[in-house]
OpenMM code with the backbone's topology and positions (N, CA, C; nanometers):
from openmm import Vec3, app, unit

residues = "MET ALA PRO GLU GLN ALA LEU GLU ALA ALA MET ARG VAL PHE TRP ALA GLU GLY TYR ASP ALA ALA SER ILE ASP GLN LEU CYS ARG GLU THR HIS MET PRO ARG SER SER LEU TYR GLN MET TYR GLY ASP LYS GLU GLY LEU PHE LEU ALA VAL ILE ALA HIS TYR VAL LYS THR HIS LEU ALA PRO LEU THR ASP ALA LEU GLY PRO CYS GLY THR LEU LYS ALA ASP LEU SER ASN PHE PHE ASN GLU VAL VAL ALA LEU ALA THR ARG ASP SER ARG THR PRO GLY CYS LEU ILE SER CYS VAL LEU ALA GLU VAL ALA GLY ALA ASN ASP VAL PHE ARG GLN GLU LEU ASP ARG ARG PHE SER ALA LEU GLU ASN LYS ILE ALA GLN ARG LEU ALA HIS GLU ASP ALA ALA GLN PRO ASN SER GLU THR GLN ALA LEU ALA GLY MET LEU ALA ALA VAL ALA ARG GLY ILE MET LEU ARG ALA ARG SER GLY ALA ARG ARG ALA ASP LEU HIS ALA VAL ALA VAL ILE ALA VAL LYS ARG ALA VAL".split()
positions = [
    Vec3(7.4579, 16.5595, 4.3404),
    Vec3(7.3549, 16.4635, 4.3083),
    Vec3(7.4167, 16.3232, 4.3154),
    Vec3(7.3473, 16.2313, 4.3807),
    Vec3(7.3928, 16.0925, 4.3932),
    Vec3(7.3949, 16.0260, 4.2552),
    Vec3(7.4804, 15.9255, 4.2372),
    Vec3(7.4892, 15.8588, 4.1060),
    Vec3(7.3557, 15.8060, 4.0533),
    Vec3(7.2745, 15.7455, 4.1390),
    Vec3(7.1433, 15.6942, 4.0939),
    Vec3(7.0518, 15.8083, 4.0494),
    Vec3(7.0586, 15.9205, 4.1204),
    Vec3(6.9774, 16.0360, 4.0818),
    Vec3(7.0250, 16.0939, 3.9491),
    Vec3(7.1558, 16.0944, 3.9295),
    Vec3(7.2115, 16.1442, 3.8036),
    Vec3(7.1688, 16.0544, 3.6874),
    Vec3(7.1722, 15.9231, 3.7085),
    Vec3(7.1273, 15.8312, 3.6038),
    Vec3(6.9784, 15.8505, 3.5746),
    Vec3(6.9005, 15.8721, 3.6783),
    Vec3(6.7565, 15.8955, 3.6604),
    Vec3(6.7336, 16.0234, 3.5799),
    Vec3(6.8093, 16.1280, 3.6117),
    Vec3(6.7958, 16.2543, 3.5386),
    Vec3(6.8382, 16.2378, 3.3923),
    Vec3(6.9481, 16.1699, 3.3699),
    Vec3(6.9938, 16.1456, 3.2322),
    Vec3(6.8932, 16.0583, 3.1578),
    Vec3(6.8364, 15.9610, 3.2272),
    Vec3(6.7366, 15.8741, 3.1663),
    Vec3(6.6188, 15.9564, 3.1153),
    Vec3(6.5725, 16.0483, 3.1965),
    Vec3(6.4581, 16.1318, 3.1578),
    Vec3(6.4910, 16.2141, 3.0327),
    Vec3(6.6144, 16.2644, 3.0249),
    Vec3(6.6543, 16.3426, 2.9072),
    Vec3(6.6548, 16.2543, 2.7826),
    Vec3(6.7224, 16.1400, 2.7893),
    Vec3(6.7275, 16.0498, 2.6744),
    Vec3(6.5880, 16.0035, 2.6346),
    Vec3(6.5072, 15.9703, 2.7329),
    Vec3(6.3728, 15.9183, 2.7083),
    Vec3(6.2853, 16.0246, 2.6417),
    Vec3(6.2927, 16.1465, 2.6892),
    Vec3(6.2089, 16.2536, 2.6354),
    Vec3(6.2598, 16.3044, 2.5005),
    Vec3(6.3911, 16.3185, 2.4886),
    Vec3(6.4484, 16.3822, 2.3708),
    Vec3(6.4938, 16.2849, 2.2631),
    Vec3(6.5256, 16.1610, 2.3024),
    Vec3(6.5901, 16.0679, 2.2112),
    Vec3(6.7408, 16.0788, 2.2270),
    Vec3(6.8104, 15.9762, 2.1848),
    Vec3(6.9559, 15.9733, 2.2023),
    Vec3(7.0247, 16.0866, 2.1261),
    Vec3(6.9941, 16.1002, 1.9990),
    Vec3(7.0645, 16.1989, 1.9170),
    Vec3(7.0361, 16.3416, 1.9608),
    Vec3(6.9139, 16.3705, 1.9993),
    Vec3(6.8768, 16.5069, 2.0368),
    Vec3(6.9235, 16.5459, 2.1770),
    Vec3(6.9561, 16.4490, 2.2594),
    Vec3(7.0033, 16.4787, 2.3954),
    Vec3(7.1484, 16.5277, 2.3866),
    Vec3(7.1685, 16.6532, 2.4146),
    Vec3(7.3035, 16.7095, 2.4052),
    Vec3(7.3807, 16.6853, 2.5345),
    Vec3(7.5110, 16.6838, 2.5208),
    Vec3(7.5975, 16.6700, 2.6390),
    Vec3(7.5722, 16.7857, 2.7347),
    Vec3(7.5553, 16.9059, 2.6817),
    Vec3(7.5278, 17.0214, 2.7691),
    Vec3(7.3995, 17.0009, 2.8477),
    Vec3(7.2956, 16.9526, 2.7822),
    Vec3(7.1684, 16.9273, 2.8502),
    Vec3(7.1841, 16.8167, 2.9544),
    Vec3(7.2555, 16.7109, 2.9192),
    Vec3(7.2783, 16.6008, 3.0137),
    Vec3(7.3572, 16.6486, 3.1347),
    Vec3(7.4591, 16.7311, 3.1125),
    Vec3(7.5376, 16.7860, 3.2247),
    Vec3(7.4505, 16.8738, 3.3141),
    Vec3(7.3690, 16.9567, 3.2499),
    Vec3(7.2816, 17.0465, 3.3257),
    Vec3(7.1821, 16.9674, 3.4110),
    Vec3(7.1164, 16.8671, 3.3532),
    Vec3(7.0133, 16.7905, 3.4237),
    Vec3(7.0706, 16.6982, 3.5315),
    Vec3(7.1920, 16.6493, 3.5099),
    Vec3(7.2537, 16.5599, 3.6091),
    Vec3(7.3362, 16.6368, 3.7119),
    Vec3(7.3505, 16.7676, 3.6914),
    Vec3(7.4329, 16.8524, 3.7782),
    Vec3(7.5773, 16.8026, 3.7818),
    Vec3(7.6244, 16.7548, 3.6669),
    Vec3(7.7612, 16.7043, 3.6565),
    Vec3(7.8387, 16.7889, 3.5564),
    Vec3(7.9568, 16.8310, 3.5944),
    Vec3(8.0408, 16.8961, 3.4936),
    Vec3(8.0773, 16.7956, 3.3846),
    Vec3(8.1020, 16.8472, 3.2662),
    Vec3(8.1367, 16.7627, 3.1524),
    Vec3(8.2521, 16.6683, 3.1859),
    Vec3(8.3524, 16.7178, 3.2555),
    Vec3(8.4696, 16.6345, 3.2889),
    Vec3(8.4300, 16.5172, 3.3785),
    Vec3(8.3401, 16.5395, 3.4720),
    Vec3(8.2952, 16.4314, 3.5610),
    Vec3(8.2135, 16.3286, 3.4839),
    Vec3(8.1285, 16.3779, 3.3955),
    Vec3(8.0472, 16.2873, 3.3160),
    Vec3(8.1377, 16.1971, 3.2313),
    Vec3(8.2362, 16.2569, 3.1660),
    Vec3(8.3277, 16.1774, 3.0830),
    Vec3(8.4143, 16.0846, 3.1672),
    Vec3(8.4521, 16.1301, 3.2849),
    Vec3(8.5342, 16.0455, 3.3725),
    Vec3(8.4544, 15.9233, 3.4192),
    Vec3(8.3281, 15.9422, 3.4520),
    Vec3(8.2464, 15.8314, 3.5026),
    Vec3(8.1983, 15.7372, 3.3920),
    Vec3(8.1630, 15.7925, 3.2754),
    Vec3(8.0962, 15.7111, 3.1734),
    Vec3(8.1726, 15.7012, 3.0414),
    Vec3(8.2789, 15.7744, 3.0279),
    Vec3(8.3600, 15.7695, 2.9075),
    Vec3(8.3110, 15.8646, 2.7992),
    Vec3(8.1858, 15.8541, 2.7649),
    Vec3(8.1279, 15.9394, 2.6615),
    Vec3(7.9753, 15.9285, 2.6692),
    Vec3(7.9086, 15.9923, 2.5754),
    Vec3(7.7618, 15.9902, 2.5724),
    Vec3(7.7101, 15.8474, 2.5565),
    Vec3(7.7751, 15.7684, 2.4739),
    Vec3(7.7340, 15.6297, 2.4541),
    Vec3(7.7446, 15.5500, 2.5844),
    Vec3(7.8531, 15.5691, 2.6586),
    Vec3(7.8700, 15.5004, 2.7863),
    Vec3(7.7638, 15.5414, 2.8868),
    Vec3(7.7316, 15.6706, 2.8885),
    Vec3(7.6253, 15.7181, 2.9772),
    Vec3(7.4918, 15.6553, 2.9369),
    Vec3(7.4645, 15.6505, 2.8081),
    Vec3(7.3377, 15.5930, 2.7617),
    Vec3(7.3265, 15.4460, 2.8008),
    Vec3(7.4342, 15.3711, 2.7865),
    Vec3(7.4314, 15.2302, 2.8255),
    Vec3(7.4107, 15.2148, 2.9762),
    Vec3(7.4714, 15.3027, 3.0553),
    Vec3(7.4495, 15.3008, 3.2006),
    Vec3(7.3042, 15.3352, 3.2325),
    Vec3(7.2478, 15.4282, 3.1580),
    Vec3(7.1079, 15.4664, 3.1760),
    Vec3(7.0161, 15.3490, 3.1412),
    Vec3(7.0475, 15.2752, 3.0354),
    Vec3(6.9668, 15.1590, 2.9977),
    Vec3(6.9669, 15.0568, 3.1120),
    Vec3(7.0839, 15.0283, 3.1674),
    Vec3(7.0930, 14.9332, 3.2793),
    Vec3(7.0114, 14.9832, 3.3988),
    Vec3(7.0193, 15.1123, 3.4273),
    Vec3(6.9416, 15.1723, 3.5362),
    Vec3(6.7915, 15.1580, 3.5087),
    Vec3(6.7512, 15.1851, 3.3862),
    Vec3(6.6110, 15.1763, 3.3458),
    Vec3(6.5575, 15.0338, 3.3639),
    Vec3(6.6352, 14.9364, 3.3220),
    Vec3(6.5934, 14.7970, 3.3360),
    Vec3(6.5714, 14.7637, 3.4833),
    Vec3(6.6640, 14.8061, 3.5654),
    Vec3(6.6576, 14.7753, 3.7090),
    Vec3(6.5426, 14.8486, 3.7784),
    Vec3(6.5173, 14.9710, 3.7402),
    Vec3(6.4212, 15.0526, 3.8142),
    Vec3(6.2825, 15.0607, 3.7504),
    Vec3(6.2734, 15.0500, 3.6187),
    Vec3(6.1451, 15.0697, 3.5521),
    Vec3(6.0894, 14.9431, 3.4862),
    Vec3(6.1764, 14.8549, 3.4427),
    Vec3(6.1270, 14.7324, 3.3797),
    Vec3(6.1080, 14.6183, 3.4789),
    Vec3(6.1692, 14.6256, 3.5932),
    Vec3(6.1562, 14.5185, 3.6921),
    Vec3(6.0098, 14.4903, 3.7281),
    Vec3(5.9248, 14.5917, 3.7482),
    Vec3(5.7846, 14.5603, 3.7785),
    Vec3(5.7147, 14.4823, 3.6669),
    Vec3(5.7530, 14.5067, 3.5418),
    Vec3(5.6934, 14.4326, 3.4301),
    Vec3(5.7307, 14.2855, 3.4385),
    Vec3(5.8585, 14.2587, 3.4501),
    Vec3(5.9023, 14.1191, 3.4529),
    Vec3(5.8604, 14.0506, 3.5824),
    Vec3(5.8583, 14.1242, 3.6933),
    Vec3(5.8125, 14.0666, 3.8199),
    Vec3(5.6651, 14.0260, 3.8109),
    Vec3(5.5874, 14.1011, 3.7334),
    Vec3(5.4444, 14.0725, 3.7206),
    Vec3(5.4190, 13.9373, 3.6542),
    Vec3(5.5171, 13.8863, 3.5811),
    Vec3(5.5017, 13.7564, 3.5162),
    Vec3(5.5038, 13.6412, 3.6157),
    Vec3(5.5470, 13.6702, 3.7371),
    Vec3(5.5460, 13.5685, 3.8422),
    Vec3(5.6406, 13.4541, 3.8168),
    Vec3(5.5932, 13.3342, 3.8342),
    Vec3(5.4527, 13.2962, 3.8469),
    Vec3(5.3965, 13.3261, 3.9862),
    Vec3(5.2839, 13.3935, 3.9841),
    Vec3(5.2140, 13.4262, 4.1085),
    Vec3(5.0737, 13.3661, 4.1113),
    Vec3(5.0154, 13.3572, 3.9951),
    Vec3(4.8793, 13.3048, 3.9864),
    Vec3(4.8657, 13.2221, 3.8616),
    Vec3(4.7493, 13.2309, 3.8023),
    Vec3(4.7277, 13.1590, 3.6766),
    Vec3(4.8072, 13.2294, 3.5667),
    Vec3(4.8257, 13.1613, 3.4551),
    Vec3(4.8939, 13.2218, 3.3412),
    Vec3(4.8177, 13.3458, 3.2948),
    Vec3(4.6866, 13.3351, 3.2874),
    Vec3(4.6057, 13.4498, 3.2449),
    Vec3(4.6249, 13.5677, 3.3399),
    Vec3(4.6241, 13.5418, 3.4691),
    Vec3(4.6418, 13.6502, 3.5668),
    Vec3(4.7812, 13.7121, 3.5561),
    Vec3(4.8827, 13.6281, 3.5418),
    Vec3(5.0195, 13.6810, 3.5333),
    Vec3(5.0412, 13.7608, 3.4047),
    Vec3(4.9893, 13.7110, 3.2931),
    Vec3(5.0015, 13.7864, 3.1685),
    Vec3(4.9208, 13.9162, 3.1746),
    Vec3(4.8048, 13.9119, 3.2375),
    Vec3(4.7253, 14.0344, 3.2552),
    Vec3(4.8008, 14.1356, 3.3395),
    Vec3(4.8619, 14.0895, 3.4484),
    Vec3(4.9415, 14.1791, 3.5324),
    Vec3(5.0583, 14.2376, 3.4544),
    Vec3(5.1255, 14.1535, 3.3754),
    Vec3(5.2371, 14.1994, 3.2935),
    Vec3(5.1921, 14.3098, 3.1983),
    Vec3(5.0847, 14.2845, 3.1236),
    Vec3(5.0393, 14.3847, 3.0276),
    Vec3(4.9826, 14.5094, 3.0960),
    Vec3(4.9234, 14.4950, 3.2139),
    Vec3(4.8817, 14.6140, 3.2893),
    Vec3(5.0027, 14.7006, 3.3236),
    Vec3(5.1128, 14.6365, 3.3617),
    Vec3(5.2363, 14.7100, 3.3912),
    Vec3(5.2939, 14.7739, 3.2645),
    Vec3(5.2846, 14.7036, 3.1532),
    Vec3(5.3322, 14.7593, 3.0258),
    Vec3(5.2570, 14.8877, 2.9939),
    Vec3(5.1252, 14.8810, 2.9994),
    Vec3(5.0431, 14.9991, 2.9692),
    Vec3(5.0706, 15.1106, 3.0700),
    Vec3(5.0845, 15.0755, 3.1965),
    Vec3(5.1115, 15.1774, 3.2987),
    Vec3(5.2440, 15.2477, 3.2715),
    Vec3(5.3479, 15.1723, 3.2430),
    Vec3(5.4781, 15.2335, 3.2149),
    Vec3(5.4703, 15.3191, 3.0891),
    Vec3(5.4048, 15.2686, 2.9871),
    Vec3(5.3976, 15.3389, 2.8587),
    Vec3(5.3248, 15.4722, 2.8688),
    Vec3(5.2342, 15.4845, 2.9639),
    Vec3(5.1488, 15.6041, 2.9713),
    Vec3(5.1662, 15.6834, 3.1010),
    Vec3(5.2581, 15.6441, 3.1840),
    Vec3(5.2723, 15.7054, 3.3168),
    Vec3(5.3039, 15.8542, 3.3102),
    Vec3(5.3913, 15.8926, 3.2188),
    Vec3(5.4399, 16.0300, 3.2148),
    Vec3(5.4297, 16.0813, 3.0716),
    Vec3(5.3527, 16.1853, 3.0505),
    Vec3(5.3332, 16.2364, 2.9145),
    Vec3(5.4623, 16.2912, 2.8537),
    Vec3(5.5592, 16.3259, 2.9364),
    Vec3(5.6883, 16.3745, 2.8855),
    Vec3(5.7761, 16.2586, 2.8379),
    Vec3(5.7538, 16.1390, 2.8923),
    Vec3(5.8337, 16.0219, 2.8551),
    Vec3(5.7421, 15.9039, 2.8237),
    Vec3(5.6617, 15.9149, 2.7187),
    Vec3(5.5735, 15.8025, 2.6852),
    Vec3(5.6522, 15.6876, 2.6228),
    Vec3(5.5925, 15.5710, 2.6255),
    Vec3(5.6559, 15.4553, 2.5639),
    Vec3(5.7620, 15.3941, 2.6527),
    Vec3(5.8663, 15.3452, 2.5906),
    Vec3(5.9713, 15.2704, 2.6601),
    Vec3(6.1074, 15.3182, 2.6117),
    Vec3(6.1984, 15.3382, 2.7021),
    Vec3(6.3332, 15.3824, 2.6660),
    Vec3(6.4002, 15.2828, 2.5725),
    Vec3(6.3768, 15.1542, 2.5932),
    Vec3(6.4410, 15.0524, 2.5097),
    Vec3(6.3679, 15.0382, 2.3762),
    Vec3(6.2378, 15.0165, 2.3811),
    Vec3(6.1608, 14.9930, 2.2587),
    Vec3(6.1539, 15.1154, 2.1688),
    Vec3(6.1621, 15.2318, 2.2259),
    Vec3(6.1489, 15.3541, 2.1466),
    Vec3(6.2839, 15.4198, 2.1180),
    Vec3(6.3623, 15.4471, 2.2210),
    Vec3(6.4847, 15.5248, 2.2030),
    Vec3(6.6021, 15.4365, 2.1613),
    Vec3(6.6268, 15.3289, 2.2343),
    Vec3(6.7380, 15.2412, 2.1980),
    Vec3(6.7138, 15.1802, 2.0602),
    Vec3(6.5923, 15.1382, 2.0316),
    Vec3(6.5621, 15.0795, 1.9007),
    Vec3(6.5857, 15.1799, 1.7883),
    Vec3(6.5584, 15.3059, 1.8154),
    Vec3(6.5764, 15.4101, 1.7141),
    Vec3(6.7218, 15.4262, 1.6722),
    Vec3(6.8144, 15.4121, 1.7650),
    Vec3(6.9565, 15.4343, 1.7329),
    Vec3(7.0338, 15.3055, 1.7097),
    Vec3(6.9711, 15.1929, 1.7309),
    Vec3(7.0419, 15.0649, 1.7209),
    Vec3(7.0864, 15.0321, 1.5790),
    Vec3(7.0127, 15.0747, 1.4804),
    Vec3(7.0456, 15.0408, 1.3431),
    Vec3(7.1798, 15.0939, 1.2970),
    Vec3(7.2223, 15.2050, 1.3503),
    Vec3(7.3464, 15.2683, 1.3062),
    Vec3(7.4637, 15.2422, 1.4003),
    Vec3(7.4418, 15.1647, 1.5047),
    Vec3(7.5461, 15.1468, 1.6060),
    Vec3(7.5480, 15.0006, 1.6507),
    Vec3(7.6579, 14.9320, 1.6243),
    Vec3(7.6674, 14.7891, 1.6589),
    Vec3(7.6526, 14.7639, 1.8088),
    Vec3(7.7105, 14.8499, 1.8906),
    Vec3(7.7011, 14.8330, 2.0357),
    Vec3(7.5557, 14.8442, 2.0790),
    Vec3(7.4849, 14.9434, 2.0283),
    Vec3(7.3442, 14.9612, 2.0632),
    Vec3(7.2593, 14.8474, 2.0065),
    Vec3(7.2924, 14.7998, 1.8871),
    Vec3(7.2171, 14.6893, 1.8282),
    Vec3(7.2300, 14.5641, 1.9144),
    Vec3(7.3508, 14.5362, 1.9610),
    Vec3(7.3720, 14.4205, 2.0478),
    Vec3(7.2995, 14.4372, 2.1804),
    Vec3(7.3011, 14.5586, 2.2341),
    Vec3(7.2296, 14.5857, 2.3597),
    Vec3(7.0795, 14.5678, 2.3407),
    Vec3(7.0279, 14.6159, 2.2293),
    Vec3(6.8854, 14.6006, 2.2001),
    Vec3(6.8490, 14.4526, 2.1899),
    Vec3(6.9284, 14.3761, 2.1188),
    Vec3(6.9027, 14.2335, 2.1056),
    Vec3(6.9070, 14.1648, 2.2417),
    Vec3(7.0035, 14.2028, 2.3237),
    Vec3(7.0160, 14.1437, 2.4578),
    Vec3(6.8927, 14.1746, 2.5420),
    Vec3(6.8462, 14.2975, 2.5369),
    Vec3(6.7296, 14.3379, 2.6176),
    Vec3(6.6013, 14.2745, 2.5647),
    Vec3(6.5851, 14.2705, 2.4330),
    Vec3(6.4670, 14.2056, 2.3756),
    Vec3(6.4661, 14.0570, 2.4101),
    Vec3(6.5813, 13.9915, 2.3954),
    Vec3(6.5919, 13.8476, 2.4256),
    Vec3(6.5628, 13.8188, 2.5723),
    Vec3(6.6095, 13.9051, 2.6618),
    Vec3(6.5864, 13.8842, 2.8048),
    Vec3(6.4367, 13.8839, 2.8355),
    Vec3(6.3633, 13.9777, 2.7774),
    Vec3(6.2187, 13.9822, 2.8013),
    Vec3(6.1501, 13.8601, 2.7396),
    Vec3(6.1865, 13.8261, 2.6188),
    Vec3(6.1262, 13.7099, 2.5539),
    Vec3(6.1540, 13.5822, 2.6323),
    Vec3(6.2754, 13.5696, 2.6847),
    Vec3(6.3093, 13.4506, 2.7642),
    Vec3(6.2312, 13.4463, 2.8948),
    Vec3(6.2116, 13.5616, 2.9569),
    Vec3(6.1335, 13.5669, 3.0813),
    Vec3(5.9882, 13.5260, 3.0548),
    Vec3(5.9326, 13.5749, 2.9454),
    Vec3(5.7956, 13.5360, 2.9100),
    Vec3(5.7896, 13.3870, 2.8785),
    Vec3(5.8885, 13.3360, 2.8049),
    Vec3(5.8917, 13.1927, 2.7700),
    Vec3(5.9007, 13.1068, 2.8952),
    Vec3(5.9789, 13.1508, 2.9934),
    Vec3(5.9883, 13.0754, 3.1184),
    Vec3(5.8533, 13.0701, 3.1875),
    Vec3(5.7816, 13.1822, 3.1856),
    Vec3(5.6496, 13.1838, 3.2493),
    Vec3(5.5530, 13.0939, 3.1743),
    Vec3(5.5566, 13.0974, 3.0421),
    Vec3(5.4695, 13.0108, 2.9629),
    Vec3(5.5017, 12.8642, 2.9878),
    Vec3(5.6294, 12.8309, 2.9937),
    Vec3(5.6713, 12.6926, 3.0151),
    Vec3(5.6349, 12.6447, 3.1547),
    Vec3(5.6261, 12.7361, 3.2501),
    Vec3(5.5901, 12.7000, 3.3876),
    Vec3(5.4540, 12.6312, 3.3926),
    Vec3(5.3643, 12.6702, 3.3033),
    Vec3(5.2312, 12.6089, 3.2981),
    Vec3(5.2424, 12.4591, 3.2706),
    Vec3(5.3358, 12.4218, 3.1857),
    Vec3(5.3517, 12.2815, 3.1476),
    Vec3(5.4618, 12.2121, 3.2261),
    Vec3(5.5267, 12.2855, 3.3161),
    Vec3(5.6392, 12.2330, 3.3943),
    Vec3(5.7449, 12.1717, 3.3022),
    Vec3(5.7688, 12.2390, 3.1917),
    Vec3(5.8672, 12.1908, 3.0949),
    Vec3(5.9583, 12.3054, 3.0540),
    Vec3(6.0659, 12.2717, 2.9877),
    Vec3(6.1546, 12.3738, 2.9339),
    Vec3(6.0866, 12.4409, 2.8146),
    Vec3(6.1151, 12.5680, 2.7940),
    Vec3(6.0582, 12.6334, 2.6766),
    Vec3(6.1008, 12.5617, 2.5478),
    Vec3(6.0052, 12.5394, 2.4571),
    Vec3(6.0366, 12.4796, 2.3282),
    Vec3(6.0203, 12.5870, 2.2206),
    Vec3(6.0337, 12.5482, 2.0945),
    Vec3(6.0300, 12.6473, 1.9872),
    Vec3(5.8935, 12.7168, 1.9789),
    Vec3(5.7866, 12.6441, 2.0038),
    Vec3(5.6543, 12.7068, 2.0009),
    Vec3(5.6384, 12.8044, 2.1178),
    Vec3(5.6878, 12.7654, 2.2341),
    Vec3(5.6826, 12.8536, 2.3507),
    Vec3(5.7631, 12.9799, 2.3238),
    Vec3(5.8815, 12.9633, 2.2660),
    Vec3(5.9664, 13.0792, 2.2347),
    Vec3(5.8976, 13.1701, 2.1338),
    Vec3(5.8310, 13.1108, 2.0341),
    Vec3(5.7617, 13.1908, 1.9333),
    Vec3(5.6454, 13.2689, 1.9961),
    Vec3(5.5696, 13.2048, 2.0842),
    Vec3(5.4602, 13.2732, 2.1527),
    Vec3(5.5151, 13.3845, 2.2416),
    Vec3(5.6240, 13.3564, 2.3107),
    Vec3(5.6871, 13.4589, 2.3943),
    Vec3(5.7325, 13.5766, 2.3078),
    Vec3(5.7891, 13.5468, 2.1924),
    Vec3(5.8303, 13.6531, 2.1008),
    Vec3(5.7126, 13.7372, 2.0546),
    Vec3(5.6013, 13.6716, 2.0279),
    Vec3(5.4818, 13.7439, 1.9865),
    Vec3(5.4304, 13.8345, 2.0986),
    Vec3(5.4240, 13.7809, 2.2201),
    Vec3(5.3756, 13.8608, 2.3333),
    Vec3(5.4686, 13.9786, 2.3619),
    Vec3(5.5986, 13.9556, 2.3515),
    Vec3(5.6942, 14.0652, 2.3711),
    Vec3(5.6781, 14.1689, 2.2600),
    Vec3(5.6524, 14.1233, 2.1384),
    Vec3(5.6309, 14.2160, 2.0269),
    Vec3(5.5048, 14.2999, 2.0493),
    Vec3(5.4008, 14.2400, 2.1042),
    Vec3(5.2797, 14.3158, 2.1369),
    Vec3(5.3125, 14.4211, 2.2436),
    Vec3(5.3895, 14.3819, 2.3450),
    Vec3(5.4288, 14.4783, 2.4491),
    Vec3(5.5085, 14.5936, 2.3884),
    Vec3(5.6023, 14.5616, 2.2986),
    Vec3(5.6800, 14.6675, 2.2328),
    Vec3(5.5891, 14.7551, 2.1462),
    Vec3(5.4921, 14.6926, 2.0789),
    Vec3(5.3978, 14.7696, 1.9982),
    Vec3(5.3148, 14.8652, 2.0824),
    Vec3(5.2754, 14.8201, 2.1995),
    Vec3(5.2025, 14.9074, 2.2918),
    Vec3(5.2893, 15.0268, 2.3290),
    Vec3(5.4168, 15.0009, 2.3548),
    Vec3(5.5095, 15.1095, 2.3889),
    Vec3(5.5225, 15.2096, 2.2740),
    Vec3(5.5344, 15.1593, 2.1525),
    Vec3(5.5477, 15.2475, 2.0362),
    Vec3(5.4211, 15.3285, 2.0130),
    Vec3(5.3054, 15.2648, 2.0294),
    Vec3(5.1793, 15.3383, 2.0122),
    Vec3(5.1623, 15.4447, 2.1210),
    Vec3(5.2077, 15.4150, 2.2420),
    Vec3(5.2030, 15.5160, 2.3478),
    Vec3(5.2907, 15.6352, 2.3111),
    Vec3(5.4052, 15.6060, 2.2522),
    Vec3(5.4974, 15.7122, 2.2106),
    Vec3(5.4319, 15.8016, 2.1056),
    Vec3(5.3450, 15.7430, 2.0231),
    Vec3(5.2786, 15.8209, 1.9182),
    Vec3(5.1519, 15.8900, 1.9677),
    Vec3(5.1181, 15.8705, 2.0957),
    Vec3(5.0049, 15.9425, 2.1537),
    Vec3(4.8771, 15.8629, 2.1705),
    Vec3(4.8837, 15.7305, 2.1529),
    Vec3(4.7627, 15.6491, 2.1697),
    Vec3(4.7081, 15.6620, 2.3117),
    Vec3(4.5785, 15.6516, 2.3219),
    Vec3(4.5128, 15.6628, 2.4528),
    Vec3(4.5342, 15.5365, 2.5345),
    Vec3(4.5436, 15.5534, 2.6642),
    Vec3(4.5636, 15.4421, 2.7574),
    Vec3(4.4565, 15.3341, 2.7406),
    Vec3(4.3319, 15.3750, 2.7256),
    Vec3(4.2219, 15.2783, 2.7109),
    Vec3(4.2403, 15.1938, 2.5849),
    Vec3(4.2853, 15.2545, 2.4772),
    Vec3(4.3074, 15.1801, 2.3533),
    Vec3(4.4227, 15.0808, 2.3691),
    Vec3(4.5269, 15.1213, 2.4390),
    Vec3(4.6407, 15.0325, 2.4629),
    Vec3(4.5999, 14.9166, 2.5529),
    Vec3(4.5178, 14.9456, 2.6514),
    Vec3(4.4690, 14.8409, 2.7411),
    Vec3(4.3849, 14.7391, 2.6635),
    Vec3(4.3054, 14.7856, 2.5692),
    Vec3(4.2237, 14.6949, 2.4883),
    Vec3(4.3122, 14.5993, 2.4078),
    Vec3(4.4234, 14.6487, 2.3544),
    Vec3(4.5183, 14.5627, 2.2823),
    Vec3(4.5758, 14.4584, 2.3784),
    Vec3(4.6103, 14.5012, 2.4984),
    Vec3(4.6665, 14.4093, 2.5984),
    Vec3(4.5675, 14.2991, 2.6338),
    Vec3(4.4423, 14.3345, 2.6507),
    Vec3(4.3396, 14.2356, 2.6850),
    Vec3(4.3279, 14.1306, 2.5753),
    Vec3(4.3282, 14.1737, 2.4522),
    Vec3(4.3184, 14.0793, 2.3392),
    Vec3(4.4431, 13.9907, 2.3323),
    Vec3(4.5584, 14.0466, 2.3580),
    Vec3(4.6824, 13.9670, 2.3556),
    Vec3(4.6765, 13.8548, 2.4586),
    Vec3(4.6306, 13.8854, 2.5774),
    Vec3(4.6188, 13.7834, 2.6824),
    Vec3(4.5151, 13.6781, 2.6423),
    Vec3(4.4018, 13.7247, 2.5932),
    Vec3(4.2942, 13.6332, 2.5533),
    Vec3(4.3432, 13.5354, 2.4464),
    Vec3(4.4200, 13.5822, 2.3503),
    Vec3(4.4689, 13.4967, 2.2414),
    Vec3(4.5809, 13.4048, 2.2872),
    Vec3(4.6527, 13.4438, 2.3910),
    Vec3(4.7677, 13.3648, 2.4371),
    Vec3(4.7284, 13.2483, 2.5259),
    Vec3(4.6169, 13.2597, 2.5968),
    Vec3(4.5797, 13.1527, 2.6920),
    Vec3(4.4567, 13.0765, 2.6469),
] * unit.nanometer
topology = app.Topology()
chain = topology.addChain("A")
for resn in residues:
    res = topology.addResidue(resn, chain)
    for name in ("N", "CA", "C"):
        topology.addAtom(name, app.Element.getBySymbol(name[0]), res)
């Protein structure tokens, strides 16, 4: 199995099972990697999980951040962003929600490395949203822009968490519509 395919397989295990419940044996089986190869490439389960997070950002979160454009009006770009959020959150019933908002956030409290990674990933999304908001005014993001970006990112994370708990796609979409309406 190619390295990208192995990361995708490991991602699915972590996403579906959670970090703690994903066993090394299960990860080896799903990635078709012997334990020695997995440890040689990633060091340990934590190293594999961090590699999976980077893979997830590149392959699954890129459409969300790309949707922010700027491509059209602020309302259109935020609508596209939240449509992508809802789509990702509900795409696969085996892996609802978001690997970062649901799985990484779950284990971050007990692990400094994961906590720092979570903060880095949350900040990156908030900064991307703030840049899009500031684009409307052709100015640098200010404290109010950052606060609004934080709120919108929090709504996106909330949508992911509700998807993880089984919320219906239509209900999540309704939350997204209201978030856009209140933001613009």
